Z-matrix of the N, CA and C atoms (Angstrom, degrees):
N
C 1 1.442
C 2 1.528 1 108.57
N 3 1.274 2 114.75 1 90.78
C 4 1.479 3 121.45 2 -175.97
C 5 1.488 4 113.44 3 -104.94
N 6 1.353 5 116.11 4 11.67
C 7 1.459 6 119.34 5 -176.72
C 8 1.490 7 112.73 6 -88.68
N 9 1.326 8 120.93 7 12.29
C 10 1.464 9 123.33 8 -178.14
C 11 1.526 10 112.75 9 -57.03
N 12 1.309 11 117.59 10 -39.96
C 13 1.470 12 119.44 11 -179.41
C 14 1.526 13 111.71 12 -70.24
N 15 1.317 14 116.41 13 -32.81
C 16 1.426 15 120.86 14 179.53
C 17 1.497 16 113.91 15 -76.90
N 18 1.325 17 118.54 16 -25.86
C 19 1.461 18 123.98 17 -176.82
C 20 1.511 19 109.14 18 -129.78
N 21 1.373 20 116.11 19 99.95
C 22 1.471 21 119.39 20 -175.06
C 23 1.533 22 113.17 21 -78.54
N 24 1.326 23 118.66 22 -3.62
C 25 1.461 24 118.31 23 -178.87
C 26 1.520 25 112.97 24 -62.22
N 27 1.341 26 117.08 25 145.34
C 28 1.478 27 118.90 26 179.35
C 29 1.550 28 109.49 27 -67.31
N 30 1.320 29 114.85 28 151.65
C 31 1.458 30 122.27 29 -179.16
C 32 1.538 31 108.37 30 -89.79
N 33 1.365 32 115.57 31 134.80
C 34 1.454 33 122.75 32 167.79
C 35 1.508 34 105.96 33 -117.25
N 36 1.315 35 116.92 34 126.85
C 37 1.463 36 122.28 35 177.25
C 38 1.518 37 109.29 36 -93.69
N 39 1.360 38 115.70 37 136.90
C 40 1.474 39 121.81 38 -177.84
C 41 1.541 40 107.42 39 -122.33
N 42 1.333 41 114.47 40 128.31
C 43 1.452 42 121.77 41 -179.93
C 44 1.532 43 106.94 42 -142.51
N 45 1.323 44 117.14 43 149.53
C 46 1.474 45 120.18 44 173.50
C 47 1.523 46 109.10 45 -153.85
N 48 1.315 47 116.36 46 140.05
C 49 1.431 48 120.13 47 169.72
C 50 1.523 49 109.37 48 -64.32
N 51 1.321 50 117.84 49 158.92
C 52 1.458 51 122.23 50 -175.80
C 53 1.541 52 111.92 51 -51.66
N 54 1.319 53 117.12 52 -45.13
C 55 1.458 54 121.48 53 -176.36
C 56 1.533 55 111.77 54 -71.61
N 57 1.337 56 118.78 55 -9.51
C 58 1.447 57 122.82 56 -178.27
C 59 1.545 58 115.42 57 -115.25
N 60 1.341 59 113.47 58 0.96
C 61 1.497 60 118.01 59 -179.09
C 62 1.525 61 112.60 60 -60.15
N 63 1.326 62 117.30 61 -43.14
C 64 1.471 63 121.13 62 179.62
C 65 1.561 64 109.00 63 -62.68
N 66 1.316 65 116.55 64 -38.62
C 67 1.459 66 119.10 65 177.44
C 68 1.523 67 112.77 66 -63.62
N 69 1.346 68 115.79 67 -40.65
C 70 1.452 69 120.17 68 179.54
C 71 1.524 70 110.38 69 -66.80
N 72 1.343 71 115.41 70 -41.01
C 73 1.501 72 119.10 71 177.42
C 74 1.537 73 109.74 72 -60.90
N 75 1.302 74 117.01 73 -42.40
C 76 1.473 75 121.03 74 178.05
C 77 1.534 76 111.29 75 -62.95
N 78 1.343 77 114.72 76 -41.19
C 79 1.460 78 119.89 77 177.33
C 80 1.527 79 110.90 78 -61.90
N 81 1.316 80 116.73 79 -43.25
C 82 1.452 81 122.25 80 -179.64
C 83 1.519 82 110.79 81 -67.14
N 84 1.323 83 116.55 82 -35.19
C 85 1.485 84 120.18 83 178.58
C 86 1.554 85 108.21 84 -66.48
N 87 1.322 86 118.00 85 -44.32
C 88 1.452 87 122.19 86 179.01
C 89 1.528 88 111.56 87 -64.34
N 90 1.302 89 117.97 88 -34.43
C 91 1.493 90 122.05 89 -172.75
C 92 1.529 91 112.48 90 -115.95
N 93 1.318 92 116.35 91 28.69
C 94 1.471 93 118.90 92 -175.82
C 95 1.543 94 111.86 93 -61.22
N 96 1.325 95 117.28 94 -35.77
C 97 1.457 96 119.49 95 -179.56
C 98 1.536 97 110.19 96 -65.56
N 99 1.293 98 117.25 97 -45.18
C 100 1.486 99 121.40 98 179.79
C 101 1.530 100 109.52 99 -64.97
N 102 1.330 101 116.19 100 -42.78
C 103 1.477 102 120.04 101 -178.86
C 104 1.534 103 113.51 102 -66.33
N 105 1.313 104 117.93 103 -25.35
C 106 1.460 105 121.37 104 179.17
C 107 1.491 106 112.07 105 -67.09
N 108 1.361 107 117.75 106 -14.38
C 109 1.471 108 118.84 107 176.97
C 110 1.507 109 112.61 108 -76.19
N 111 1.332 110 117.15 109 -7.80
C 112 1.439 111 121.74 110 -173.85
C 113 1.519 112 111.38 111 -117.20
N 114 1.323 113 116.18 112 158.00
C 115 1.497 114 120.39 113 162.31
C 116 1.512 115 105.89 114 -79.90
N 117 1.301 116 117.60 115 125.90
C 118 1.450 117 122.65 116 -177.70
C 119 1.520 118 109.87 117 -104.19
N 120 1.327 119 115.77 118 132.06
C 121 1.477 120 121.39 119 172.12
C 122 1.521 121 104.23 120 -125.43
N 123 1.316 122 114.89 121 147.81
C 124 1.456 123 119.52 122 179.63
C 125 1.501 124 109.75 123 -150.00
N 126 1.318 125 113.55 124 155.98
C 127 1.472 126 117.81 125 171.05
C 128 1.504 127 108.11 126 -65.42
N 129 1.355 128 114.94 127 155.94
C 130 1.458 129 121.00 128 -167.20
C 131 1.478 130 119.09 129 -50.78
N 132 1.323 131 117.97 130 -57.29
C 133 1.472 132 120.20 131 -176.42
C 134 1.523 133 110.93 132 -67.53
N 135 1.323 134 117.11 133 -43.42
C 136 1.450 135 122.75 134 178.63
C 137 1.538 136 108.98 135 -59.48
N 138 1.300 137 116.19 136 -47.94
C 139 1.483 138 120.60 137 179.37
C 140 1.516 139 112.79 138 -61.88
N 141 1.326 140 115.88 139 -36.84
C 142 1.486 141 119.81 140 178.50
C 143 1.494 142 110.54 141 -65.93
N 144 1.308 143 116.93 142 -42.35
C 145 1.455 144 120.11 143 -179.58
C 146 1.535 145 111.29 144 -66.07
N 147 1.312 146 116.88 145 -39.54
C 148 1.478 147 121.30 146 177.77
C 149 1.512 148 110.17 147 -66.38
N 150 1.337 149 116.70 148 -46.44
C 151 1.487 150 119.78 149 -178.49
C 152 1.507 151 111.49 150 -65.47
N 153 1.304 152 118.03 151 -33.44
C 154 1.473 153 120.50 152 178.43
C 155 1.527 154 110.90 153 -68.60
N 156 1.330 155 117.43 154 -39.58
C 157 1.469 156 121.49 155 -178.46
C 158 1.533 157 112.09 156 -79.61
N 159 1.343 158 114.89 157 -29.54
C 160 1.488 159 119.35 158 -173.27
C 161 1.511 160 109.74 159 -133.65
N 162 1.338 161 118.26 160 71.77
C 163 1.464 162 119.09 161 -176.71
C 164 1.538 163 114.42 162 -62.30
N 165 1.340 164 116.29 163 -17.46
C 166 1.461 165 118.73 164 177.74
C 167 1.514 166 113.20 165 -73.66
N 168 1.318 167 119.12 166 -17.27
C 169 1.458 168 122.68 167 178.33
C 170 1.528 169 107.89 168 -87.22
N 171 1.332 170 114.72 169 130.42
C 172 1.474 171 120.64 170 176.05
C 173 1.513 172 106.59 171 -85.19
N 174 1.312 173 115.59 172 124.70
C 175 1.473 174 120.12 173 -177.43
C 176 1.521 175 110.23 174 -139.97
N 177 1.321 176 114.85 175 130.38
C 178 1.453 177 120.47 176 176.31
C 179 1.525 178 107.32 177 -90.69
N 180 1.331 179 116.55 178 122.59
C 181 1.457 180 121.62 179 -179.67
C 182 1.528 181 107.87 180 -94.82
N 183 1.316 182 114.24 181 130.39
C 184 1.449 183 121.45 182 173.42
C 185 1.507 184 109.26 183 -99.96
N 186 1.310 185 120.44 184 -166.00
C 187 1.445 186 121.98 185 176.64
C 188 1.507 187 110.17 186 -69.56
N 189 1.308 188 117.41 187 162.76
C 190 1.463 189 121.74 188 171.62
C 191 1.513 190 107.30 189 -57.70
N 192 1.342 191 116.61 190 150.10
C 193 1.441 192 120.87 191 -178.46
C 194 1.500 193 115.22 192 -51.02
N 195 1.359 194 116.96 193 -56.65
C 196 1.477 195 118.62 194 -178.55
C 197 1.547 196 114.49 195 -65.05
N 198 1.347 197 116.06 196 -17.94
C 199 1.448 198 119.80 197 -179.01
C 200 1.532 199 113.40 198 -96.53
N 201 1.334 200 116.34 199 8.91
C 202 1.467 201 120.95 200 175.29
C 203 1.523 202 114.65 201 122.87
N 204 1.324 203 117.99 202 -4.07
C 205 1.488 204 119.84 203 -179.58
C 206 1.501 205 112.18 204 -62.80
N 207 1.348 206 116.63 205 -38.29
C 208 1.467 207 119.05 206 178.33
C 209 1.544 208 110.79 207 -62.37
N 210 1.336 209 114.93 208 -39.15
C 211 1.482 210 118.71 209 178.73
C 212 1.563 211 110.54 210 -69.25
N 213 1.323 212 116.34 211 -35.54
C 214 1.492 213 118.23 212 176.88
C 215 1.517 214 109.85 213 -61.14
N 216 1.353 215 116.87 214 -45.15
C 217 1.446 216 119.57 215 178.75
C 218 1.535 217 108.46 216 -64.84
N 219 1.318 218 118.65 217 -41.61
C 220 1.451 219 121.34 218 176.42
C 221 1.532 220 112.03 219 -56.71
N 222 1.302 221 116.87 220 -40.98
C 223 1.469 222 120.12 221 177.53
C 224 1.545 223 111.12 222 -63.90
N 225 1.322 224 117.56 223 -40.12
C 226 1.449 225 120.83 224 177.16
C 227 1.537 226 110.97 225 -62.66
N 228 1.340 227 115.51 226 -38.60
C 229 1.464 228 120.07 227 178.38
C 230 1.547 229 109.23 228 -65.37
N 231 1.355 230 116.79 229 -45.29
C 232 1.443 231 121.66 230 -179.25
C 233 1.526 232 111.96 231 -62.37
N 234 1.331 233 114.95 232 -30.07
C 235 1.481 234 119.95 233 177.77
C 236 1.524 235 111.26 234 -83.81
N 237 1.339 236 117.07 235 5.06
C 238 1.464 237 126.08 236 179.41
C 239 1.542 238 111.04 237 57.63
N 240 1.350 239 115.08 238 41.23
C 241 1.470 240 120.09 239 177.98
C 242 1.510 241 112.66 240 -103.08
N 243 1.308 242 118.74 241 -14.53
C 244 1.427 243 121.96 242 -177.54
C 245 1.523 244 110.64 243 -96.46
N 246 1.332 245 116.37 244 128.81
C 247 1.451 246 121.02 245 -178.57
C 248 1.530 247 110.47 246 -88.21
N 249 1.356 248 116.44 247 -32.99
C 250 1.449 249 120.27 248 -179.29
C 251 1.545 250 108.73 249 -161.32
N 252 1.307 251 114.52 250 157.93
C 253 1.469 252 119.20 251 179.36
C 254 1.542 253 107.65 252 -130.49
N 255 1.303 254 115.42 253 136.51
C 256 1.460 255 122.77 254 173.30
C 257 1.509 256 106.86 255 -118.46
N 258 1.347 257 115.91 256 115.97
C 259 1.440 258 121.49 257 -177.07
C 260 1.541 259 107.00 258 -129.27
N 261 1.309 260 117.14 259 103.86
C 262 1.457 261 121.52 260 178.81
C 263 1.512 262 107.15 261 -78.41
N 264 1.310 263 116.20 262 109.11
C 265 1.466 264 124.76 263 -173.73
C 266 1.545 265 109.21 264 -97.60
N 267 1.321 266 114.22 265 135.52
C 268 1.455 267 119.95 266 172.60
C 269 1.535 268 105.31 267 -95.04
N 270 1.329 269 115.41 268 105.60
C 271 1.458 270 122.78 269 -173.99
C 272 1.540 271 111.69 270 -80.68
N 273 1.314 272 118.21 271 -8.91
C 274 1.464 273 120.07 272 -175.88
C 275 1.513 274 116.65 273 -100.78
N 276 1.331 275 117.42 274 -7.79
C 277 1.445 276 121.84 275 -176.73
C 278 1.545 277 109.21 276 -117.40
N 279 1.326 278 117.76 277 131.71
C 280 1.458 279 119.51 278 174.59
C 281 1.524 280 111.77 279 -65.79
N 282 1.328 281 118.05 280 142.92
C 283 1.440 282 122.48 281 -177.80
C 284 1.521 283 109.19 282 -125.91
N 285 1.325 284 116.63 283 126.29
C 286 1.491 285 118.41 284 -179.31
C 287 1.502 286 113.46 285 -64.90
N 288 1.330 287 117.30 286 -23.36
C 289 1.499 288 119.39 287 179.63
C 290 1.520 289 110.15 288 -102.38
N 291 1.318 290 117.52 289 31.83
C 292 1.479 291 122.33 290 -179.26
C 293 1.538 292 110.76 291 -58.29
N 294 1.336 293 117.41 292 -30.09
C 295 1.468 294 118.84 293 179.96
C 296 1.547 295 110.24 294 -64.70
N 297 1.312 296 118.37 295 -30.89
C 298 1.474 297 123.05 296 177.03
C 299 1.515 298 110.00 297 -64.95
N 300 1.310 299 116.44 298 -41.79
C 301 1.458 300 121.14 299 179.20
C 302 1.574 301 109.70 300 -63.60
N 303 1.319 302 113.28 301 -43.90
C 304 1.488 303 118.24 302 177.88
C 305 1.521 304 110.78 303 -62.90
N 306 1.291 305 117.62 304 -37.75
C 307 1.458 306 120.76 305 178.98
C 308 1.523 307 111.00 306 -65.50
N 309 1.330 308 118.14 307 -40.56
C 310 1.442 309 121.10 308 176.38
C 311 1.516 310 111.48 309 -63.85
N 312 1.319 311 116.16 310 -41.53
C 313 1.450 312 120.85 311 177.10
C 314 1.515 313 112.22 312 -60.53
N 315 1.348 314 114.28 313 -45.08
C 316 1.476 315 119.90 314 179.02
C 317 1.578 316 110.06 315 -60.19
N 318 1.312 317 115.81 316 -43.94
C 319 1.471 318 118.57 317 178.66
C 320 1.503 319 113.06 318 -65.05
N 321 1.303 320 117.15 319 -39.56
C 322 1.475 321 122.06 320 177.24
C 323 1.519 322 110.71 321 -60.69
N 324 1.341 323 116.18 322 -40.55
C 325 1.435 324 121.38 323 178.41
C 326 1.535 325 109.27 324 -68.04
N 327 1.332 326 116.08 325 -49.81
C 328 1.447 327 121.80 326 -177.15
C 329 1.543 328 113.07 327 -59.00
N 330 1.352 329 115.31 328 -43.24
C 331 1.484 330 120.15 329 -179.19
C 332 1.526 331 113.32 330 -93.70
N 333 1.307 332 116.24 331 6.27
C 334 1.483 333 124.20 332 172.04
C 335 1.536 334 111.99 333 54.95
N 336 1.335 335 114.37 334 51.74
C 337 1.468 336 118.45 335 177.05
C 338 1.552 337 107.21 336 -108.59
N 339 1.329 338 116.92 337 148.00
C 340 1.461 339 120.10 338 174.49
C 341 1.532 340 109.19 339 -61.56
N 342 1.333 341 116.13 340 136.01
C 343 1.431 342 122.59 341 -176.14
C 344 1.533 343 107.88 342 -135.62
N 345 1.325 344 117.18 343 99.57
C 346 1.443 345 123.06 344 -177.69
C 347 1.526 346 110.10 345 -89.25
N 348 1.311 347 117.37 346 131.22
C 349 1.438 348 121.69 347 -178.02
C 350 1.544 349 113.37 348 -108.02
N 351 1.320 350 117.12 349 -4.80
C 352 1.441 351 122.13 350 179.87
C 353 1.518 352 110.08 351 -153.78
N 354 1.323 353 117.15 352 176.52
C 355 1.473 354 122.52 353 -175.62
C 356 1.551 355 110.83 354 -60.58
N 357 1.316 356 116.59 355 -45.80
C 358 1.454 357 119.04 356 -176.94
C 359 1.551 358 112.98 357 -59.69
N 360 1.313 359 116.08 358 -45.57
C 361 1.460 360 119.76 359 179.55
C 362 1.525 361 110.69 360 -72.71
N 363 1.344 362 117.44 361 -31.73
C 364 1.484 363 119.55 362 177.67
C 365 1.516 364 110.36 363 -65.73
N 366 1.333 365 117.92 364 -38.84
C 367 1.461 366 120.08 365 178.58
C 368 1.541 367 110.92 366 -64.29
N 369 1.311 368 116.28 367 -38.06
C 370 1.456 369 119.74 368 177.04
C 371 1.540 370 111.37 369 -65.54
N 372 1.319 371 116.43 370 -38.89
C 373 1.472 372 119.26 371 179.03
C 374 1.537 373 108.77 372 -64.09
N 375 1.312 374 118.93 373 -42.58
C 376 1.461 375 120.96 374 -179.23
C 377 1.507 376 111.88 375 -66.36
N 378 1.348 377 116.87 376 -30.71
C 379 1.473 378 117.89 377 -179.56
C 380 1.497 379 113.29 378 -75.56
N 381 1.353 380 116.41 379 -21.40
C 382 1.450 381 120.81 380 -177.77
C 383 1.516 382 109.72 381 -69.77
N 384 1.301 383 117.24 382 141.16
C 385 1.495 384 120.12 383 177.63
C 386 1.512 385 109.25 384 -65.75
N 387 1.357 386 116.70 385 132.20
C 388 1.430 387 122.48 386 173.35
C 389 1.494 388 114.27 387 74.36
N 390 1.369 389 117.37 388 0.33
C 391 1.487 390 123.26 389 179.44
C 392 1.485 391 108.32 390 22.53
């Protein structure tokens, strides 16, 4: 992702567990105008679902979460390029890559970025100036 100089908008990372992808797509549909103020990056499958539902939103798709997409977002956070992260978590289903989620949470805390885990907190993140 070398387009940082060409696009000064802050980056918002979008991620969702399988059972929450439809909820994230619905959230993006409701908030597409606000989201268009940001450069959006998403893990592969999540990004594909959002892009399919909302072709007007520009979204950079990374790898699928379990295949390294979570780590790619983590690297962007460590490079201080992510302004906020929205990760719709399914709290009722065990996930084999749960350690990746915990790593993202740890990086969000370490680099002091807003990290929304559900719709209510994601709406607050979008309302904040500069997300």
